[in-house]
PDB file with one MODEL, atoms N, CA, C and O in Angstrom:
MODEL        1
ATOM      1  N   MET A   1      -1.518   4.526  20.061  1.00  0.00           N
ATOM      2  CA  MET A   1      -1.612   3.641  18.919  1.00  0.00           C
ATOM      3  C   MET A   1      -0.724   2.426  19.167  1.00  0.00           C
ATOM      4  O   MET A   1       0.342   2.540  19.771  1.00  0.00           O
ATOM      5  N   ASP A   2      -1.165   1.283  18.703  1.00  0.00           N
ATOM      6  CA  ASP A   2      -0.387   0.051  18.820  1.00  0.00           C
ATOM      7  C   ASP A   2       0.499  -0.123  17.588  1.00  0.00           C
ATOM      8  O   ASP A   2       0.131   0.263  16.478  1.00  0.00           O
ATOM      9  N   TYR A   3       1.681  -0.716  17.810  1.00  0.00           N
ATOM     10  CA  TYR A   3       2.652  -0.949  16.739  1.00  0.00           C
ATOM     11  C   TYR A   3       3.079  -2.409  16.755  1.00  0.00           C
ATOM     12  O   TYR A   3       2.954  -3.105  17.763  1.00  0.00           O
ATOM     13  N   ILE A   4       3.584  -2.852  15.612  1.00  0.00           N
ATOM     14  CA  ILE A   4       4.210  -4.165  15.513  1.00  0.00           C
ATOM     15  C   ILE A   4       5.648  -3.923  15.069  1.00  0.00           C
ATOM     16  O   ILE A   4       5.901  -3.101  14.188  1.00  0.00           O
ATOM     17  N   GLU A   5       6.581  -4.636  15.675  1.00  0.00           N
ATOM     18  CA  GLU A   5       7.978  -4.466  15.302  1.00  0.00           C
ATOM     19  C   GLU A   5       8.333  -5.441  14.188  1.00  0.00           C
ATOM     20  O   GLU A   5       8.137  -6.648  14.323  1.00  0.00           O
ATOM     21  N   LEU A   6       8.850  -4.915  13.099  1.00  0.00           N
ATOM     22  CA  LEU A   6       9.249  -5.737  11.963  1.00  0.00           C
ATOM     23  C   LEU A   6      10.613  -6.363  12.229  1.00  0.00           C
ATOM     24  O   LEU A   6      11.300  -5.966  13.170  1.00  0.00           O
ATOM     25  N   ASN A   7      11.009  -7.330  11.420  1.00  0.00           N
ATOM     26  CA  ASN A   7      12.284  -8.032  11.606  1.00  0.00           C
ATOM     27  C   ASN A   7      13.488  -7.102  11.566  1.00  0.00           C
ATOM     28  O   ASN A   7      14.531  -7.416  12.140  1.00  0.00           O
ATOM     29  N   ASN A   8      13.355  -5.957  10.891  1.00  0.00           N
ATOM     30  CA  ASN A   8      14.475  -5.019  10.800  1.00  0.00           C
ATOM     31  C   ASN A   8      14.463  -3.983  11.931  1.00  0.00           C
ATOM     32  O   ASN A   8      15.256  -3.041  11.920  1.00  0.00           O
ATOM     33  N   GLY A   9      13.562  -4.158  12.902  1.00  0.00           N
ATOM     34  CA  GLY A   9      13.508  -3.272  14.060  1.00  0.00           C
ATOM     35  C   GLY A   9      12.609  -2.062  13.900  1.00  0.00           C
ATOM     36  O   GLY A   9      12.366  -1.344  14.869  1.00  0.00           O
ATOM     37  N   ILE A  10      12.112  -1.823  12.699  1.00  0.00           N
ATOM     38  CA  ILE A  10      11.214  -0.689  12.470  1.00  0.00           C
ATOM     39  C   ILE A  10       9.838  -1.025  13.026  1.00  0.00           C
ATOM     40  O   ILE A  10       9.352  -2.146  12.873  1.00  0.00           O
ATOM     41  N   LYS A  11       9.216  -0.048  13.671  1.00  0.00           N
ATOM     42  CA  LYS A  11       7.875  -0.238  14.220  1.00  0.00           C
ATOM     43  C   LYS A  11       6.845   0.303  13.235  1.00  0.00           C
ATOM     44  O   LYS A  11       6.947   1.436  12.764  1.00  0.00           O
ATOM     45  N   MET A  12       5.848  -0.536  12.932  1.00  0.00           N
ATOM     46  CA  MET A  12       4.794  -0.183  11.988  1.00  0.00           C
ATOM     47  C   MET A  12       3.462  -0.147  12.729  1.00  0.00           C
ATOM     48  O   MET A  12       3.153  -1.073  13.478  1.00  0.00           O
ATOM     49  N   PRO A  13       2.662   0.912  12.535  1.00  0.00           N
ATOM     50  CA  PRO A  13       1.362   0.964  13.192  1.00  0.00           C
ATOM     51  C   PRO A  13       0.476  -0.192  12.731  1.00  0.00           C
ATOM     52  O   PRO A  13       0.513  -0.570  11.560  1.00  0.00           O
ATOM     53  N   VAL A  14      -0.315  -0.750  13.635  1.00  0.00           N
ATOM     54  CA  VAL A  14      -1.217  -1.837  13.262  1.00  0.00           C
ATOM     55  C   VAL A  14      -2.502  -1.298  12.641  1.00  0.00           C
ATOM     56  O   VAL A  14      -3.269  -2.054  12.045  1.00  0.00           O
ATOM     57  N   LEU A  15      -2.737  -0.012  12.776  1.00  0.00           N
ATOM     58  CA  LEU A  15      -3.916   0.625  12.211  1.00  0.00           C
ATOM     59  C   LEU A  15      -3.539   1.300  10.900  1.00  0.00           C
ATOM     60  O   LEU A  15      -2.563   2.048  10.840  1.00  0.00           O
ATOM     61  N   GLY A  16      -4.309   1.039   9.858  1.00  0.00           N
ATOM     62  CA  GLY A  16      -4.027   1.645   8.564  1.00  0.00           C
ATOM     63  C   GLY A  16      -5.145   2.577   8.143  1.00  0.00           C
ATOM     64  O   GLY A  16      -6.254   2.519   8.675  1.00  0.00           O
ATOM     65  N   PHE A  17      -4.845   3.427   7.194  1.00  0.00           N
ATOM     66  CA  PHE A  17      -5.810   4.379   6.664  1.00  0.00           C
ATOM     67  C   PHE A  17      -5.904   4.158   5.169  1.00  0.00           C
ATOM     68  O   PHE A  17      -4.959   4.450   4.436  1.00  0.00           O
ATOM     69  N   GLY A  18      -7.038   3.643   4.706  1.00  0.00           N
ATOM     70  CA  GLY A  18      -7.233   3.386   3.287  1.00  0.00           C
ATOM     71  C   GLY A  18      -7.614   4.653   2.545  1.00  0.00           C
ATOM     72  O   GLY A  18      -8.422   5.447   3.028  1.00  0.00           O
ATOM     73  N   VAL A  19      -7.040   4.838   1.386  1.00  0.00           N
ATOM     74  CA  VAL A  19      -7.310   6.048   0.607  1.00  0.00           C
ATOM     75  C   VAL A  19      -7.762   5.721  -0.813  1.00  0.00           C
ATOM     76  O   VAL A  19      -7.592   6.533  -1.723  1.00  0.00           O
ATOM     77  N   PHE A  20      -8.330   4.548  -1.001  1.00  0.00           N
ATOM     78  CA  PHE A  20      -8.712   4.079  -2.338  1.00  0.00           C
ATOM     79  C   PHE A  20      -9.551   5.105  -3.095  1.00  0.00           C
ATOM     80  O   PHE A  20      -9.277   5.368  -4.266  1.00  0.00           O
ATOM     81  N   GLN A  21     -10.551   5.682  -2.469  1.00  0.00           N
ATOM     82  CA  GLN A  21     -11.426   6.619  -3.170  1.00  0.00           C
ATOM     83  C   GLN A  21     -11.313   8.046  -2.624  1.00  0.00           C
ATOM     84  O   GLN A  21     -12.222   8.857  -2.798  1.00  0.00           O
ATOM     85  N   VAL A  22     -10.198   8.343  -1.967  1.00  0.00           N
ATOM     86  CA  VAL A  22      -9.967   9.678  -1.435  1.00  0.00           C
ATOM     87  C   VAL A  22      -9.222  10.497  -2.485  1.00  0.00           C
ATOM     88  O   VAL A  22      -8.290  10.004  -3.121  1.00  0.00           O
ATOM     89  N   LYS A  23      -9.637  11.745  -2.660  1.00  0.00           N
ATOM     90  CA  LYS A  23      -8.994  12.615  -3.649  1.00  0.00           C
ATOM     91  C   LYS A  23      -7.566  12.949  -3.209  1.00  0.00           C
ATOM     92  O   LYS A  23      -7.301  13.098  -2.016  1.00  0.00           O
ATOM     93  N   PRO A  24      -6.633  13.069  -4.188  1.00  0.00           N
ATOM     94  CA  PRO A  24      -5.230  13.347  -3.859  1.00  0.00           C
ATOM     95  C   PRO A  24      -5.026  14.559  -2.952  1.00  0.00           C
ATOM     96  O   PRO A  24      -4.194  14.512  -2.046  1.00  0.00           O
ATOM     97  N   ASP A  25      -5.769  15.639  -3.179  1.00  0.00           N
ATOM     98  CA  ASP A  25      -5.573  16.830  -2.350  1.00  0.00           C
ATOM     99  C   ASP A  25      -5.971  16.576  -0.897  1.00  0.00           C
ATOM    100  O   ASP A  25      -5.413  17.192   0.011  1.00  0.00           O
ATOM    101  N   GLU A  26      -6.929  15.678  -0.669  1.00  0.00           N
ATOM    102  CA  GLU A  26      -7.310  15.309   0.693  1.00  0.00           C
ATOM    103  C   GLU A  26      -6.189  14.525   1.371  1.00  0.00           C
ATOM    104  O   GLU A  26      -5.915  14.726   2.554  1.00  0.00           O
ATOM    105  N   CYS A  27      -5.542  13.632   0.622  1.00  0.00           N
ATOM    106  CA  CYS A  27      -4.437  12.840   1.177  1.00  0.00           C
ATOM    107  C   CYS A  27      -3.265  13.738   1.568  1.00  0.00           C
ATOM    108  O   CYS A  27      -2.600  13.496   2.575  1.00  0.00           O
ATOM    109  N   GLU A  28      -3.020  14.754   0.784  1.00  0.00           N
ATOM    110  CA  GLU A  28      -1.888  15.651   1.034  1.00  0.00           C
ATOM    111  C   GLU A  28      -2.104  16.539   2.256  1.00  0.00           C
ATOM    112  O   GLU A  28      -1.132  17.064   2.799  1.00  0.00           O
ATOM    113  N   LYS A  29      -3.338  16.725   2.704  1.00  0.00           N
ATOM    114  CA  LYS A  29      -3.635  17.571   3.862  1.00  0.00           C
ATOM    115  C   LYS A  29      -3.067  17.023   5.168  1.00  0.00           C
ATOM    116  O   LYS A  29      -2.836  17.781   6.110  1.00  0.00           O
ATOM    117  N   CYS A  30      -2.842  15.721   5.231  1.00  0.00           N
ATOM    118  CA  CYS A  30      -2.374  15.101   6.508  1.00  0.00           C
ATOM    119  C   CYS A  30      -1.001  15.578   6.933  1.00  0.00           C
ATOM    120  O   CYS A  30      -0.703  15.552   8.127  1.00  0.00           O
ATOM    121  N   GLY A  31      -0.151  16.013   6.016  1.00  0.00           N
ATOM    122  CA  GLY A  31       1.151  16.561   6.354  1.00  0.00           C
ATOM    123  C   GLY A  31       2.174  15.553   6.853  1.00  0.00           C
ATOM    124  O   GLY A  31       3.138  15.943   7.512  1.00  0.00           O
ATOM    125  N   VAL A  32       1.998  14.295   6.567  1.00  0.00           N
ATOM    126  CA  VAL A  32       2.943  13.267   6.985  1.00  0.00           C
ATOM    127  C   VAL A  32       3.979  13.088   5.880  1.00  0.00           C
ATOM    128  O   VAL A  32       3.612  12.876   4.724  1.00  0.00           O
ATOM    129  N   PRO A  33       5.275  13.170   6.217  1.00  0.00           N
ATOM    130  CA  PRO A  33       6.300  12.959   5.187  1.00  0.00           C
ATOM    131  C   PRO A  33       6.167  11.565   4.566  1.00  0.00           C
ATOM    132  O   PRO A  33       5.929  10.585   5.273  1.00  0.00           O
ATOM    133  N   ARG A  34       6.318  11.484   3.269  1.00  0.00           N
ATOM    134  CA  ARG A  34       6.163  10.205   2.564  1.00  0.00           C
ATOM    135  C   ARG A  34       7.096   9.133   3.124  1.00  0.00           C
ATOM    136  O   ARG A  34       6.741   7.955   3.142  1.00  0.00           O
ATOM    137  N   ALA A  35       8.272   9.526   3.574  1.00  0.00           N
ATOM    138  CA  ALA A  35       9.225   8.565   4.136  1.00  0.00           C
ATOM    139  C   ALA A  35       8.694   7.901   5.408  1.00  0.00           C
ATOM    140  O   ALA A  35       9.172   6.834   5.790  1.00  0.00           O
ATOM    141  N   ASP A  36       7.718   8.515   6.062  1.00  0.00           N
ATOM    142  CA  ASP A  36       7.137   7.963   7.285  1.00  0.00           C
ATOM    143  C   ASP A  36       5.928   7.073   7.022  1.00  0.00           C
ATOM    144  O   ASP A  36       5.328   6.551   7.962  1.00  0.00           O
ATOM    145  N   LEU A  37       5.566   6.895   5.760  1.00  0.00           N
ATOM    146  CA  LEU A  37       4.390   6.106   5.415  1.00  0.00           C
ATOM    147  C   LEU A  37       4.758   4.662   5.083  1.00  0.00           C
ATOM    148  O   LEU A  37       5.816   4.393   4.514  1.00  0.00           O
ATOM    149  N   PHE A  38       3.884   3.752   5.442  1.00  0.00           N
ATOM    150  CA  PHE A  38       3.972   2.356   5.023  1.00  0.00           C
ATOM    151  C   PHE A  38       2.921   2.194   3.926  1.00  0.00           C
ATOM    152  O   PHE A  38       1.723   2.140   4.205  1.00  0.00           O
ATOM    153  N   ILE A  39       3.375   2.120   2.695  1.00  0.00           N
ATOM    154  CA  ILE A  39       2.466   2.096   1.550  1.00  0.00           C
ATOM    155  C   ILE A  39       2.142   0.655   1.178  1.00  0.00           C
ATOM    156  O   ILE A  39       3.033  -0.184   1.041  1.00  0.00           O
ATOM    157  N   THR A  40       0.852   0.385   1.018  1.00  0.00           N
ATOM    158  CA  THR A  40       0.397  -0.947   0.641  1.00  0.00           C
ATOM    159  C   THR A  40      -0.368  -0.868  -0.674  1.00  0.00           C
ATOM    160  O   THR A  40      -0.768   0.212  -1.108  1.00  0.00           O
ATOM    161  N   ALA A  41      -0.562  -2.009  -1.295  1.00  0.00           N
ATOM    162  CA  ALA A  41      -1.335  -2.075  -2.535  1.00  0.00           C
ATOM    163  C   ALA A  41      -2.098  -3.389  -2.567  1.00  0.00           C
ATOM    164  O   ALA A  41      -1.758  -4.344  -1.869  1.00  0.00           O
ATOM    165  N   LYS A  42      -3.124  -3.415  -3.382  1.00  0.00           N
ATOM    166  CA  LYS A  42      -3.947  -4.618  -3.539  1.00  0.00           C
ATOM    167  C   LYS A  42      -3.660  -5.277  -4.886  1.00  0.00           C
ATOM    168  O   LYS A  42      -3.283  -4.615  -5.853  1.00  0.00           O
ATOM    169  N   VAL A  43      -3.845  -6.587  -4.923  1.00  0.00           N
ATOM    170  CA  VAL A  43      -3.929  -7.309  -6.185  1.00  0.00           C
ATOM    171  C   VAL A  43      -5.383  -7.746  -6.296  1.00  0.00           C
ATOM    172  O   VAL A  43      -5.850  -8.578  -5.518  1.00  0.00           O
ATOM    173  N   TRP A  44      -6.087  -7.190  -7.254  1.00  0.00           N
ATOM    174  CA  TRP A  44      -7.506  -7.490  -7.413  1.00  0.00           C
ATOM    175  C   TRP A  44      -7.705  -8.929  -7.896  1.00  0.00           C
ATOM    176  O   TRP A  44      -6.822  -9.516  -8.522  1.00  0.00           O
ATOM    177  N   PHE A  45      -8.844  -9.464  -7.601  1.00  0.00           N
ATOM    178  CA  PHE A  45      -9.178 -10.855  -7.922  1.00  0.00           C
ATOM    179  C   PHE A  45      -8.923 -11.189  -9.393  1.00  0.00           C
ATOM    180  O   PHE A  45      -8.420 -12.269  -9.702  1.00  0.00           O
ATOM    181  N   GLU A  46      -9.263 -10.281 -10.294  1.00  0.00           N
ATOM    182  CA  GLU A  46      -9.097 -10.566 -11.725  1.00  0.00           C
ATOM    183  C   GLU A  46      -7.637 -10.535 -12.178  1.00  0.00           C
ATOM    184  O   GLU A  46      -7.343 -10.839 -13.334  1.00  0.00           O
ATOM    185  N   HIS A  47      -6.727 -10.174 -11.283  1.00  0.00           N
ATOM    186  CA  HIS A  47      -5.302 -10.146 -11.627  1.00  0.00           C
ATOM    187  C   HIS A  47      -4.527 -11.303 -11.000  1.00  0.00           C
ATOM    188  O   HIS A  47      -3.310 -11.218 -10.836  1.00  0.00           O
ATOM    189  N   TYR A  48      -5.216 -12.369 -10.655  1.00  0.00           N
ATOM    190  CA  TYR A  48      -4.537 -13.530 -10.090  1.00  0.00           C
ATOM    191  C   TYR A  48      -3.628 -14.178 -11.119  1.00  0.00           C
ATOM    192  O   TYR A  48      -3.835 -14.040 -12.325  1.00  0.00           O
ATOM    193  N   GLY A  49      -2.635 -14.873 -10.638  1.00  0.00           N
ATOM    194  CA  GLY A  49      -1.649 -15.509 -11.495  1.00  0.00           C
ATOM    195  C   GLY A  49      -0.385 -14.673 -11.499  1.00  0.00           C
ATOM    196  O   GLY A  49      -0.441 -13.461 -11.294  1.00  0.00           O
ATOM    197  N   TYR A  50       0.744 -15.300 -11.727  1.00  0.00           N
ATOM    198  CA  TYR A  50       2.041 -14.643 -11.603  1.00  0.00           C
ATOM    199  C   TYR A  50       2.168 -13.406 -12.492  1.00  0.00           C
ATOM    200  O   TYR A  50       2.453 -12.318 -11.993  1.00  0.00           O
ATOM    201  N   GLU A  51       1.963 -13.556 -13.778  1.00  0.00           N
ATOM    202  CA  GLU A  51       2.186 -12.451 -14.716  1.00  0.00           C
ATOM    203  C   GLU A  51       1.205 -11.302 -14.482  1.00  0.00           C
ATOM    204  O   GLU A  51       1.609 -10.139 -14.462  1.00  0.00           O
ATOM    205  N   LYS A  52      -0.076 -11.619 -14.306  1.00  0.00           N
ATOM    206  CA  LYS A  52      -1.066 -10.562 -14.081  1.00  0.00           C
ATOM    207  C   LYS A  52      -0.828  -9.858 -12.748  1.00  0.00           C
ATOM    208  O   LYS A  52      -0.988  -8.642 -12.648  1.00  0.00           O
ATOM    209  N   SER A  53      -0.446 -10.621 -11.726  1.00  0.00           N
ATOM    210  CA  SER A  53      -0.156 -10.011 -10.416  1.00  0.00           C
ATOM    211  C   SER A  53       1.047  -9.091 -10.511  1.00  0.00           C
ATOM    212  O   SER A  53       1.031  -7.981  -9.979  1.00  0.00           O
ATOM    213  N   LYS A  54       2.096  -9.554 -11.191  1.00  0.00           N
ATOM    214  CA  LYS A  54       3.311  -8.761 -11.342  1.00  0.00           C
ATOM    215  C   LYS A  54       2.998  -7.458 -12.088  1.00  0.00           C
ATOM    216  O   LYS A  54       3.447  -6.385 -11.685  1.00  0.00           O
ATOM    217  N   GLU A  55       2.243  -7.556 -13.153  1.00  0.00           N
ATOM    218  CA  GLU A  55       1.860  -6.369 -13.923  1.00  0.00           C
ATOM    219  C   GLU A  55       1.038  -5.406 -13.061  1.00  0.00           C
ATOM    220  O   GLU A  55       1.230  -4.192 -13.132  1.00  0.00           O
ATOM    221  N   SER A  56       0.137  -5.937 -12.259  1.00  0.00           N
ATOM    222  CA  SER A  56      -0.692  -5.118 -11.377  1.00  0.00           C
ATOM    223  C   SER A  56       0.156  -4.381 -10.339  1.00  0.00           C
ATOM    224  O   SER A  56      -0.074  -3.203 -10.066  1.00  0.00           O
ATOM    225  N   VAL A  57       1.134  -5.077  -9.764  1.00  0.00           N
ATOM    226  CA  VAL A  57       2.016  -4.472  -8.764  1.00  0.00           C
ATOM    227  C   VAL A  57       2.839  -3.348  -9.392  1.00  0.00           C
ATOM    228  O   VAL A  57       2.936  -2.262  -8.820  1.00  0.00           O
ATOM    229  N   TYR A  58       3.425  -3.594 -10.548  1.00  0.00           N
ATOM    230  CA  TYR A  58       4.223  -2.560 -11.209  1.00  0.00           C
ATOM    231  C   TYR A  58       3.368  -1.357 -11.605  1.00  0.00           C
ATOM    232  O   TYR A  58       3.817  -0.215 -11.511  1.00  0.00           O
ATOM    233  N   ARG A  59       2.157  -1.610 -12.039  1.00  0.00           N
ATOM    234  CA  ARG A  59       1.252  -0.509 -12.400  1.00  0.00           C
ATOM    235  C   ARG A  59       0.917   0.327 -11.158  1.00  0.00           C
ATOM    236  O   ARG A  59       0.891   1.556 -11.229  1.00  0.00           O
ATOM    237  N   SER A  60       0.663  -0.328 -10.037  1.00  0.00           N
ATOM    238  CA  SER A  60       0.391   0.388  -8.786  1.00  0.00           C
ATOM    239  C   SER A  60       1.595   1.219  -8.362  1.00  0.00           C
ATOM    240  O   SER A  60       1.441   2.371  -7.954  1.00  0.00           O
ATOM    241  N   MET A  61       2.792   0.643  -8.455  1.00  0.00           N
ATOM    242  CA  MET A  61       4.000   1.368  -8.066  1.00  0.00           C
ATOM    243  C   MET A  61       4.222   2.591  -8.969  1.00  0.00           C
ATOM    244  O   MET A  61       4.660   3.646  -8.510  1.00  0.00           O
ATOM    245  N   GLU A  62       3.913   2.429 -10.242  1.00  0.00           N
ATOM    246  CA  GLU A  62       4.052   3.553 -11.174  1.00  0.00           C
ATOM    247  C   GLU A  62       3.065   4.673 -10.823  1.00  0.00           C
ATOM    248  O   GLU A  62       3.431   5.848 -10.809  1.00  0.00           O
ATOM    249  N   LYS A  63       1.822   4.304 -10.544  1.00  0.00           N
ATOM    250  CA  LYS A  63       0.805   5.299 -10.174  1.00  0.00           C
ATOM    251  C   LYS A  63       1.174   6.019  -8.882  1.00  0.00           C
ATOM    252  O   LYS A  63       0.950   7.222  -8.748  1.00  0.00           O
ATOM    253  N   LEU A  64       1.736   5.282  -7.939  1.00  0.00           N
ATOM    254  CA  LEU A  64       2.108   5.857  -6.645  1.00  0.00           C
ATOM    255  C   LEU A  64       3.469   6.558  -6.682  1.00  0.00           C
ATOM    256  O   LEU A  64       3.856   7.222  -5.721  1.00  0.00           O
ATOM    257  N   LYS A  65       4.190   6.407  -7.794  1.00  0.00           N
ATOM    258  CA  LYS A  65       5.524   6.997  -7.961  1.00  0.00           C
ATOM    259  C   LYS A  65       6.479   6.513  -6.867  1.00  0.00           C
ATOM    260  O   LYS A  65       7.157   7.304  -6.212  1.00  0.00           O
ATOM    261  N   ILE A  66       6.510   5.182  -6.690  1.00  0.00           N
ATOM    262  CA  ILE A  66       7.387   4.565  -5.693  1.00  0.00           C
ATOM    263  C   ILE A  66       8.202   3.455  -6.342  1.00  0.00           C
ATOM    264  O   ILE A  66       7.845   2.948  -7.406  1.00  0.00           O
ATOM    265  N   ASP A  67       9.308   3.083  -5.687  1.00  0.00           N
ATOM    266  CA  ASP A  67      10.200   2.046  -6.206  1.00  0.00           C
ATOM    267  C   ASP A  67       9.990   0.693  -5.553  1.00  0.00           C
ATOM    268  O   ASP A  67      10.505  -0.315  -6.037  1.00  0.00           O
ATOM    269  N   TYR A  68       9.238   0.656  -4.455  1.00  0.00           N
ATOM    270  CA  TYR A  68       9.006  -0.604  -3.752  1.00  0.00           C
ATOM    271  C   TYR A  68       7.729  -0.505  -2.931  1.00  0.00           C
ATOM    272  O   TYR A  68       7.235   0.587  -2.646  1.00  0.00           O
ATOM    273  N   LEU A  69       7.210  -1.655  -2.560  1.00  0.00           N
ATOM    274  CA  LEU A  69       6.039  -1.743  -1.680  1.00  0.00           C
ATOM    275  C   LEU A  69       6.441  -2.441  -0.398  1.00  0.00           C
ATOM    276  O   LEU A  69       7.231  -3.384  -0.420  1.00  0.00           O
ATOM    277  N   ILE A  70       5.904  -1.985   0.709  1.00  0.00           N
ATOM    278  CA  ILE A  70       6.149  -2.624   2.002  1.00  0.00           C
ATOM    279  C   ILE A  70       5.277  -3.858   2.164  1.00  0.00           C
ATOM    280  O   ILE A  70       5.722  -4.871   2.703  1.00  0.00           O
ATOM    281  N   PHE A  71       4.040  -3.775   1.701  1.00  0.00           N
ATOM    282  CA  PHE A  71       3.071  -4.832   1.965  1.00  0.00           C
ATOM    283  C   PHE A  71       2.125  -4.939   0.781  1.00  0.00           C
ATOM    284  O   PHE A  71       1.692  -3.931   0.223  1.00  0.00           O
ATOM    285  N   LEU A  72       1.815  -6.147   0.411  1.00  0.00           N
ATOM    286  CA  LEU A  72       0.898  -6.412  -0.691  1.00  0.00           C
ATOM    287  C   LEU A  72      -0.186  -7.346  -0.178  1.00  0.00           C
ATOM    288  O   LEU A  72       0.107  -8.342   0.485  1.00  0.00           O
ATOM    289  N   HIS A  73      -1.440  -7.025  -0.485  1.00  0.00           N
ATOM    290  CA  HIS A  73      -2.518  -7.916  -0.055  1.00  0.00           C
ATOM    291  C   HIS A  73      -3.502  -8.126  -1.184  1.00  0.00           C
ATOM    292  O   HIS A  73      -3.500  -7.403  -2.179  1.00  0.00           O
ATOM    293  N   GLN A  74      -4.344  -9.134  -1.009  1.00  0.00           N
ATOM    294  CA  GLN A  74      -5.321  -9.471  -2.025  1.00  0.00           C
ATOM    295  C   GLN A  74      -6.700  -9.044  -1.572  1.00  0.00           C
ATOM    296  O   GLN A  74      -6.982  -8.975  -0.376  1.00  0.00           O
ATOM    297  N   LEU A  75      -7.554  -8.760  -2.535  1.00  0.00           N
ATOM    298  CA  LEU A  75      -8.940  -8.434  -2.255  1.00  0.00           C
ATOM    299  C   LEU A  75      -9.784  -9.640  -2.643  1.00  0.00           C
ATOM    300  O   LEU A  75      -9.750 -10.087  -3.789  1.00  0.00           O
ATOM    301  N   PHE A  76     -10.525 -10.151  -1.704  1.00  0.00           N
ATOM    302  CA  PHE A  76     -11.399 -11.287  -1.972  1.00  0.00           C
ATOM    303  C   PHE A  76     -12.843 -10.815  -2.033  1.00  0.00           C
ATOM    304  O   PHE A  76     -13.323 -10.150  -1.114  1.00  0.00           O
ATOM    305  N   CYS A  77     -13.517 -11.147  -3.085  1.00  0.00           N
ATOM    306  CA  CYS A  77     -14.929 -10.795  -3.242  1.00  0.00           C
ATOM    307  C   CYS A  77     -15.722 -12.077  -3.467  1.00  0.00           C
ATOM    308  O   CYS A  77     -15.300 -12.974  -4.198  1.00  0.00           O
ATOM    309  N   GLU A  78     -16.851 -12.136  -2.837  1.00  0.00           N
ATOM    310  CA  GLU A  78     -17.706 -13.321  -3.029  1.00  0.00           C
ATOM    311  C   GLU A  78     -18.999 -12.926  -3.667  1.00  0.00           C
ATOM    312  O   GLU A  78     -19.852 -13.778  -3.911  1.00  0.00           O
TER     313      GLU A  78
ENDMDL
END
């Protein structure tokens, strides 16, 4: 697997595994400690703008039961 080195020296895999529509019990089968995961989240198109984006990020963090996100990206639909 290929990795990219972040500014803090941590190596992050360049390949990600999306679990948007995967059931929670399926995600838990992988056996990877949560501390070893790089968790990302999306800001959907309808949540553009500072306040809506911020609310979306906090809602995602609450659902994921995490205190921070490593990476945030946007979903573009045409």
